[in-house]
C-alpha distance (Angstrom), angle and dihedral (degrees) to the residues before:
residue distance angle dihedral
M1 . . .
S2 3.79 . .
E3 3.82 101.5 .
K4 3.80 123.8 105.7
T5 3.81 119.2 -57.2
K6 3.80 113.8 -99.7
Y7 3.79 125.9 -143.2
I8 3.77 129.7 -139.3
F9 3.81 114.8 -170.4
I10 3.80 118.3 -160.9
T11 3.79 118.8 -161.1
G12 3.79 132.9 174.1
G13 3.77 134.6 -140.3
V14 3.82 144.8 -171.9
V15 3.84 96.7 17.9
S16 3.77 138.4 4.2
S17 3.83 126.1 -109.6
L18 3.80 94.2 47.9
G19 3.81 91.6 135.3
K20 3.79 104.7 -98.4
G21 3.80 88.7 154.1
I22 3.81 92.9 53.1
A23 3.81 90.7 45.2
G24 3.83 92.2 50.5
S25 3.82 91.7 45.3
S26 3.81 91.5 49.9
I27 3.79 92.1 50.4
G28 3.78 89.3 47.3
L29 3.80 91.2 53.1
L30 3.81 93.0 48.9
L31 3.80 93.4 50.2
Q32 3.79 91.0 44.2
R33 3.81 90.4 52.9
R34 3.79 88.1 53.3
G35 3.80 89.9 59.5
L36 3.80 102.9 -93.4
S37 3.80 128.1 130.5
V38 3.80 108.9 -123.8
C39 3.81 132.1 -160.6
H40 3.82 124.5 -171.2
V41 3.79 129.2 -157.8
K42 3.81 129.6 -178.2
F43 3.81 121.0 -153.6
D44 3.81 111.6 -157.8
P45 3.82 115.8 -165.8
Y46 3.79 98.7 -150.1
L47 3.79 124.6 108.2
N48 3.78 96.3 -125.6
V49 3.78 112.2 108.5
D50 3.81 88.3 -132.5
P51 3.81 136.8 -16.4
G52 3.81 92.9 -104.7
T53 3.80 96.0 109.1
M54 3.79 98.1 33.0
N55 3.81 122.3 113.8
P56 3.84 111.3 -104.3
F57 3.84 88.1 -131.7
Q58 3.80 87.8 65.2
H59 3.76 101.8 36.3
G60 3.79 109.6 14.7
E61 3.77 121.1 -141.3
V62 3.81 122.8 5.3
Y63 3.81 106.0 -135.6
V64 3.81 113.4 -150.0
L65 3.81 121.8 -153.3
D66 3.81 131.1 -151.0
D67 3.81 90.6 -100.1
G68 3.81 90.8 55.8
S69 3.82 97.9 -104.8
E70 3.78 116.6 149.0
T71 3.79 106.3 -139.5
D72 3.80 147.6 168.0
L73 3.79 118.1 -70.8
D74 3.84 90.4 -115.8
L75 3.80 88.5 74.1
G76 3.78 85.5 65.4
H77 3.80 89.3 58.4
Y78 3.82 90.4 48.6
E79 3.81 92.3 52.5
R80 3.80 94.5 42.5
F81 3.80 95.1 50.9
T82 3.81 100.0 39.4
G83 3.81 103.4 22.5
V84 3.81 89.4 -136.8
P85 3.86 110.1 139.3
M86 3.79 112.7 -123.6
T87 3.84 128.2 -142.0
Q88 3.80 135.2 -162.2
D89 3.81 87.8 -83.9
N90 3.80 90.6 67.2
N91 3.84 95.6 66.5
V92 3.79 118.9 53.0
T93 3.82 124.7 178.8
T94 3.76 132.0 -169.2
G95 3.80 86.3 -116.5
Q96 3.81 91.0 59.5
I97 3.80 91.7 47.6
Y98 3.82 94.2 50.2
N99 3.80 92.9 41.6
T100 3.81 89.5 55.8
I101 3.81 94.2 46.1
I102 3.82 95.4 45.9
T103 3.83 90.8 47.7
R104 3.80 89.1 53.1
E105 3.81 92.2 47.0
R106 3.81 92.6 51.0
R107 3.81 88.5 49.1
G108 3.79 91.2 53.1
D109 3.77 96.1 -115.7
Y110 3.81 92.6 139.0
L111 3.82 92.6 57.5
G112 3.79 94.6 -131.4
A113 3.83 96.5 -48.4
T114 3.81 119.8 146.3
V115 3.83 105.1 -101.1
Q116 3.80 110.8 -135.9
V117 3.82 141.6 169.0
I118 3.79 88.0 -107.9
P119 2.96 116.8 70.2
H120 3.81 103.5 0.5
V121 3.83 101.9 47.9
T122 3.78 94.9 38.3
E123 3.81 91.9 46.6
E124 3.79 90.9 52.7
I125 3.82 90.3 50.8
K126 3.80 90.2 51.5
N127 3.82 90.2 46.4
R128 3.80 89.6 56.0
L129 3.81 89.4 52.7
R130 3.79 95.2 46.7
K131 3.79 90.7 46.8
L132 3.82 86.2 68.2
E133 3.79 89.5 51.8
R134 3.80 92.4 51.6
V135 3.80 97.5 57.5
D136 3.79 118.7 118.8
D137 3.81 93.1 -102.7
S138 3.79 96.9 44.0
P139 3.85 110.0 -154.0
D140 3.78 122.2 -123.7
V141 3.78 91.7 -133.2
I142 3.79 135.8 15.0
I143 3.82 115.5 -153.1
A144 3.81 109.3 -157.4
E145 3.79 119.7 -168.5
I146 3.83 118.2 -160.7
G147 3.82 111.4 -149.1
G148 3.77 122.2 -134.1
T149 3.80 125.7 22.7
V150 3.78 133.9 -65.8
G151 3.81 107.6 -90.2
D152 3.81 95.3 39.7
I153 3.81 111.7 125.8
E154 3.81 89.7 -140.7
S155 3.81 93.7 58.7
L156 3.81 97.6 49.8
P157 3.82 98.3 92.5
F158 3.82 90.2 52.1
L159 3.81 92.7 48.1
E160 3.80 90.6 48.5
A161 3.81 90.0 49.7
I162 3.81 93.7 52.3
R163 3.83 89.7 45.3
Q164 3.79 87.5 56.4
M165 3.81 89.7 46.3
G166 3.79 89.5 54.5
Q167 3.77 90.3 52.8
E168 3.79 95.7 43.7
E169 3.78 97.9 43.5
G170 3.80 95.8 38.0
P171 3.82 132.3 -127.0
N172 3.82 92.7 -79.4
N173 3.81 90.8 60.9
T174 3.79 101.4 39.8
M175 3.80 135.2 56.0
F176 3.82 129.5 -174.0
I177 3.80 118.4 -149.3
H178 3.81 117.0 -173.9
V179 3.82 121.7 -160.1
T180 3.78 110.7 -153.8
L181 3.80 141.6 165.6
V182 3.80 126.7 -109.4
P183 3.80 103.3 -171.4
Y184 3.79 125.2 -157.4
I185 3.82 113.4 -137.3
D186 3.78 108.9 -149.6
S187 3.80 95.6 -162.7
A188 3.81 90.8 53.5
G189 3.78 94.6 37.2
E190 3.78 93.9 -135.9
F191 3.78 146.0 88.8
K192 3.82 119.3 -101.6
T193 3.80 120.8 -140.6
K194 3.79 98.3 -178.3
P195 3.86 94.6 92.5
T196 3.80 89.0 55.8
Q197 3.81 92.3 45.7
H198 3.81 92.1 51.2
S199 3.80 91.8 45.9
V200 3.82 92.8 51.5
R201 3.80 89.5 45.9
E202 3.81 90.1 55.1
L203 3.78 89.4 52.1
R204 3.82 90.0 51.4
E205 3.81 91.2 50.6
I206 3.81 87.1 57.5
G207 3.78 88.9 50.2
I208 3.81 101.0 -103.0
Q209 3.80 123.1 121.7
A210 3.81 112.8 -162.8
N211 3.81 115.2 -126.3
M212 3.80 93.2 -165.2
L213 3.82 135.8 18.9
L214 3.79 123.1 -150.6
C215 3.79 103.4 -159.3
R216 3.77 111.8 -155.0
S217 3.78 116.0 -154.2
A218 3.78 140.9 154.4
Q219 3.81 90.9 -127.0
P220 3.81 134.7 31.8
I221 3.79 113.5 -81.1
T222 3.81 120.2 -134.8
E223 3.79 128.8 -115.0
G224 3.80 88.7 -113.9
L225 3.79 90.4 56.2
R226 3.80 91.9 50.0
Q227 3.81 89.6 51.7
K228 3.82 90.7 51.2
I229 3.81 91.9 50.0
S230 3.81 88.9 47.1
L231 3.79 92.3 53.1
F232 3.79 96.9 48.9
C233 3.81 96.7 38.6
S234 3.84 99.1 42.9
V235 3.79 91.9 -124.7
P236 3.85 120.8 130.4
T237 3.82 111.7 -103.5
R238 3.80 89.9 -122.4
S239 3.82 88.1 59.3
V240 3.81 94.0 51.8
I241 3.81 97.8 94.7
A242 3.78 123.9 -161.8
A243 3.82 106.7 -132.9
E244 3.80 102.5 177.9
D245 3.79 123.4 168.1
V246 3.80 116.0 -74.9
S247 3.82 132.9 -162.3
T248 3.82 92.3 -113.9
I249 3.79 131.5 17.4
Y250 3.82 88.9 -129.2
D251 3.83 88.5 70.0
V252 3.81 91.3 64.2
P253 3.84 96.2 83.7
V254 3.82 89.6 50.0
K255 3.80 91.8 50.4
F256 3.80 91.8 46.5
H257 3.78 91.5 50.9
Q258 3.80 90.6 50.1
Q259 3.82 87.6 57.9
E260 3.83 91.6 47.1
V261 3.81 95.8 -114.5
D262 3.80 92.3 149.5
D263 3.83 91.2 44.5
I264 3.80 90.4 54.3
I265 3.81 91.7 49.5
C266 3.79 92.6 48.3
E267 3.80 90.9 49.7
H268 3.79 90.8 48.9
F269 3.80 91.7 55.5
G270 3.77 95.5 37.8
W271 3.80 95.4 -113.8
E272 3.78 121.2 154.4
L273 3.79 103.4 -161.3
P274 3.83 136.9 155.7
Q275 3.78 119.2 -99.4
P276 3.82 115.3 -88.1
Q277 3.80 119.0 -94.5
L278 3.81 103.2 -126.9
G279 3.82 101.7 157.4
D280 3.79 95.9 113.0
W281 3.79 92.0 42.9
A282 3.81 93.4 50.3
A283 3.82 90.1 48.0
M284 3.80 89.9 52.3
V285 3.82 91.2 50.7
E286 3.80 90.0 49.4
K287 3.82 90.7 54.0
I288 3.80 90.3 50.3
N289 3.81 90.8 51.7
D290 3.80 96.5 42.3
P291 3.83 111.5 31.8
K292 3.81 120.6 172.7
K293 3.80 95.8 -143.1
S294 3.79 139.5 32.1
I295 3.78 132.4 -150.5
K296 3.80 138.2 171.8
I297 3.79 121.3 -125.8
G298 3.79 118.7 -171.5
I299 3.81 118.1 -141.8
C300 3.77 111.6 -161.6
G301 3.83 115.6 -165.9
K302 3.77 144.4 117.9
Y303 3.81 98.9 -107.1
V304 3.81 96.6 54.1
M305 3.79 92.0 128.1
L306 3.82 89.3 63.1
K307 3.79 109.7 57.4
D308 3.84 93.3 -176.0
A309 3.83 87.6 71.1
Y310 3.83 86.5 69.2
K311 3.81 100.1 34.7
S312 3.82 97.3 133.0
I313 3.82 91.8 45.2
I314 3.81 90.8 51.9
E315 3.81 91.4 50.5
S316 3.82 91.9 45.5
F317 3.78 89.0 58.7
V318 3.79 90.2 51.4
H319 3.82 89.4 52.5
A320 3.82 92.8 45.8
G321 3.81 90.1 47.1
V322 3.80 90.2 56.9
A323 3.79 90.3 51.6
N324 3.82 90.8 52.5
D325 3.85 94.9 37.3
A326 3.80 88.0 -121.6
E327 3.77 138.3 125.8
V328 3.80 109.4 -126.1
K329 3.76 109.7 -150.0
L330 3.78 109.2 -161.8
I331 3.80 116.9 -141.8
W332 3.81 109.1 -158.7
V333 3.80 112.6 -147.9
S334 3.77 126.2 -178.9
S335 3.78 111.7 -130.7
E336 3.80 88.3 -145.2
D337 3.82 90.7 56.8
I338 3.82 88.9 53.1
K339 3.79 90.8 50.7
Q340 3.80 90.4 51.1
H341 3.80 101.2 40.0
G342 3.83 105.6 19.8
P343 3.82 130.6 -107.6
E344 3.85 97.6 -91.3
K345 3.81 93.0 71.6
F346 3.82 92.6 57.6
L347 3.81 106.9 26.0
Y348 3.82 105.0 40.0
D349 3.83 95.3 105.8
I350 3.82 103.6 31.9
D351 3.82 121.8 117.3
G352 3.81 94.7 -150.3
L353 3.80 141.5 0.3
L354 3.81 129.9 -137.3
I355 3.78 123.2 -168.9
P356 3.85 108.3 -164.8
G357 3.78 130.6 -156.2
G358 3.78 123.9 -82.3
F359 3.75 146.1 142.7
G360 3.79 133.6 -112.2
E361 3.79 135.9 41.5
R362 3.81 96.8 -94.6
G363 3.79 111.3 111.9
V364 3.80 96.2 6.0
E365 3.83 95.3 117.6
G366 3.81 89.8 53.2
K367 3.80 90.1 52.0
I368 3.80 90.8 50.6
E369 3.83 90.4 51.1
A370 3.82 90.8 49.3
I371 3.84 90.7 51.9
R372 3.78 91.8 49.5
Y373 3.80 89.8 52.4
V374 3.84 95.6 51.8
R375 3.82 93.0 41.1
E376 3.80 92.4 53.9
N377 3.82 93.9 42.1
K378 3.83 94.3 46.4
I379 3.80 93.4 -120.5
P380 3.86 113.8 155.9
F381 3.80 111.4 -97.0
F382 3.79 133.9 -166.1
G383 3.83 121.5 -176.1
I384 3.78 123.5 -169.9
C385 3.83 123.6 -163.3
L386 3.83 103.9 -48.4
G387 3.83 86.7 18.0
M388 3.81 89.1 60.7
Q389 3.80 91.4 45.9
C390 3.82 90.7 51.2
A391 3.82 88.0 51.9
V392 3.81 90.5 54.2
I393 3.83 90.6 49.0
E394 3.81 91.3 49.2
Y395 3.81 91.7 48.9
A396 3.79 92.4 47.8
R397 3.80 91.8 50.4
N398 3.78 100.8 43.1
I399 3.81 104.7 26.9
C400 3.81 102.8 27.9
N401 3.86 91.8 37.2
L402 3.79 94.0 -126.6
S403 3.79 94.7 141.3
E404 3.81 93.0 178.1
A405 3.81 94.9 52.0
H406 3.80 114.2 134.5
S407 3.80 143.9 134.8
Y408 3.80 125.4 -74.0
E409 3.82 86.3 -140.4
F410 3.80 90.2 75.0
Y411 3.82 105.2 28.7
R412 3.78 128.3 29.4
E413 3.83 98.0 -166.7
L414 3.78 101.3 62.8
K415 3.79 132.0 151.7
H416 3.82 92.6 -156.7
P417 3.84 112.8 23.6
V418 3.80 95.6 179.8
I419 3.83 87.7 168.8
H420 3.78 113.2 50.7
L421 3.78 141.3 173.7
M422 3.81 114.7 -85.1
A423 3.79 113.1 -106.7
D424 3.81 94.3 -117.7
Q425 3.80 90.0 52.4
E426 3.81 93.9 63.4
G427 3.77 110.7 115.6
V428 3.83 94.9 12.0
T429 3.82 108.6 140.3
E430 3.80 104.2 166.8
L431 3.80 114.7 83.6
G432 3.82 103.2 -159.9
G433 3.81 116.5 91.5
T434 3.83 94.9 -17.9
M435 3.82 101.9 111.6
R436 3.78 126.4 94.4
L437 3.77 94.8 -78.2
G438 3.79 134.8 178.4
A439 3.80 137.1 10.7
Y440 3.79 121.2 -15.6
P441 3.82 130.8 169.6
C442 3.78 123.5 -107.3
E443 3.82 129.3 -167.0
L444 3.80 117.6 -145.5
T445 3.79 130.5 -143.8
S446 3.80 112.7 -114.0
G447 3.80 112.7 -106.1
S448 3.79 95.1 13.6
K449 3.81 120.1 133.2
S450 3.80 88.5 -111.0
E451 3.79 94.0 52.4
V452 3.80 90.6 47.6
A453 3.80 90.6 49.6
Y454 3.80 95.4 49.8
G455 3.78 94.4 38.2
K456 3.83 91.2 -142.0
A457 3.77 139.6 73.6
K458 3.82 101.0 -124.0
V459 3.80 128.7 44.7
S460 3.80 139.5 169.4
E461 3.81 120.8 -133.9
R462 3.80 137.5 173.1
H463 3.80 121.6 -107.2
R464 3.80 138.5 -161.2
H465 3.80 113.5 173.2
R466 3.79 147.4 95.6
Y467 3.81 101.4 -152.4
E468 3.80 132.8 69.4
V469 3.76 141.3 178.9
N470 3.82 107.0 -70.9
N471 3.83 107.2 -112.4
A472 3.83 89.8 -147.9
Y473 3.85 87.6 72.7
R474 3.78 99.9 41.0
D475 3.83 95.6 97.4
M476 3.79 92.4 48.3
L477 3.82 92.4 49.3
T478 3.81 94.1 48.6
E479 3.84 92.8 44.4
H480 3.82 86.8 58.3
G481 3.84 92.1 51.6
L482 3.81 106.0 -91.1
I483 3.80 110.3 140.2
L484 3.82 117.4 -142.4
S485 3.77 93.8 -154.6
G486 3.79 98.6 168.5
L487 3.82 128.3 43.7
S488 3.78 136.6 169.0
P489 3.82 111.0 -98.8
D490 3.82 91.4 -100.7
G491 3.80 90.1 50.8
R492 3.83 93.6 -123.7
L493 3.79 99.8 111.0
V494 3.79 128.7 55.8
E495 3.80 108.8 -136.6
I496 3.83 103.3 168.0
I497 3.82 134.3 24.6
E498 3.80 128.6 -171.1
I499 3.80 140.9 178.2
G500 3.79 108.8 -133.8
E501 3.80 101.9 -155.4
H502 3.80 92.8 45.7
P503 3.87 118.1 95.4
W504 3.82 90.2 -121.3
F505 3.80 121.8 -17.1
V506 3.82 113.0 155.5
G507 3.78 131.9 157.4
V508 3.80 125.4 -174.0
Q509 3.80 131.2 -167.7
F510 3.81 92.4 -149.9
H511 3.81 131.6 64.5
P512 3.82 109.7 -104.8
E513 3.81 91.9 174.3
L514 3.82 88.4 74.9
K515 3.80 92.1 68.0
S516 3.80 101.5 42.7
R517 3.81 116.4 114.5
P518 3.86 131.2 -169.3
T519 3.80 94.7 -114.9
N520 3.81 94.0 31.0
P521 3.83 110.3 40.8
H522 3.79 119.7 -163.2
P523 3.83 109.4 -92.5
L524 3.82 94.7 -128.9
F525 3.79 94.0 49.8
R526 3.81 89.6 44.8
D527 3.80 93.7 52.5
F528 3.82 93.5 40.3
V529 3.81 89.6 56.0
G530 3.80 89.4 44.1
A531 3.83 90.2 53.6
S532 3.84 89.6 47.4
V533 3.82 90.2 51.9
A534 3.82 89.4 51.1
Y535 3.82 90.5 48.2
H536 3.80 90.8 49.8
E537 3.81 92.8 50.9
K538 3.79 92.4 46.2
R539 3.81 91.5 49.5
T540 3.80 91.4 47.5
I541 3.83 91.0 53.8
E542 3.84 91.1 47.6
L543 3.82 91.7 49.9
E544 3.82 94.9 49.3
P545 3.84 95.8 77.3
E546 3.80 89.7 49.5
A547 3.76 90.9 51.5
S548 3.84 90.4 48.9
K549 3.80 90.7 53.1
R550 3.81 91.4 52.3
D551 3.80 90.2 49.4
């Protein structure tokens, strides 16, 4: 379509974590399947320039893009649902806005004017939005999610900016969708609409009237309740959408379509478009809900109490499960528990083990012990970033007999630093945005498990790290059987390691989870889950005679 770009603004009320990112991604998918080009942007109201140095307990996963930007985890949802690659322009923080404005002020760009939230901050926010509209391939619709909840002081400049956008662009070019909570009170035995009413009222006080409400609830809400919300919030009943909990986030677009969310949006903007083609998506959801097999994958890390720290990994296992028609049950194991009690207690009945990325020395020895256990017991293993580095340390210690092998990241005085700082990281003192970030090419060894999985000899994957396999130990590692199956094109950096005689033992320096998609799972996750299914079936057959003897 060649007409003017439209804007959909998604806000949240009552409480955080209602799923604005999932809602926006689902709407993006539906509009995309109707033939529109879609662009997403997330506005985060914190003062950090990006989430790169933030604790996962506060922010969850840091999602890295091809261009090296460290962004909010919602950008992962945008990419997974729509398949549209994001850039640094798709995640804007208050820190970025203020950094830009203060730099301009120091440079004298404002010619002595008093720099204020209005108009300077709000204008910069609008400029960031319109920058997305001015790209060469201008999108048909930009879906902008405002982080936080209505009423937060931090979000006010963004809400004021989108209010101004609504006025400047006109009601035919803008739409406001508000995600709110309709709680069910067990003691009263009924839903309560007051939180939604108050949240919508706060929006009105800012000057924004919601065109659609997405009502989050643990149970389905009735038609009568939708009519009540419609009456008190001045939103047509048809546009009061029931957004109850679902078994998988990938069912949300289907549920939205059943309630004509995309039809309402198209009518609002005056679009006459064909119905979305959702056959493949619905089939994928059906496989998630009704798998033929079931396996257990252990995830050993130090943030296992906070699942959002591993959001992309969790979703990658869902995608790989669909490809193998299997339910992947994730068993979360603290690496510190393994260090204290040993791996046998926690890993004896898993069908595969994944060690994810991370930073810091805490829990590393537990991860190394877990890797030793699965290597010796021929249990499928997948190591990502630090997980791959731990696998190299374990191999150096127990196969190459370098008992003092470790990583230079954790100890400076080392006899055998098999993992060492990258050459271009020497002398780097600032933490934010200074790692090896973004997409880099990797060349694969012919016949390796990785090359078989990808089905090609050269790939591109996203990175986020400072440390690499120490080239001084490469010959020793390979002489003792470790396969360096993926290297940078110049051969200087080890990207993938494997153990040949093991059923499936692969470690990668990059983050493959960032490129997995629901209808196109990442090849390494797909084959790792496939190997775990084979291990489970083999183990089941081997255990059957023992069970018969006991009977």
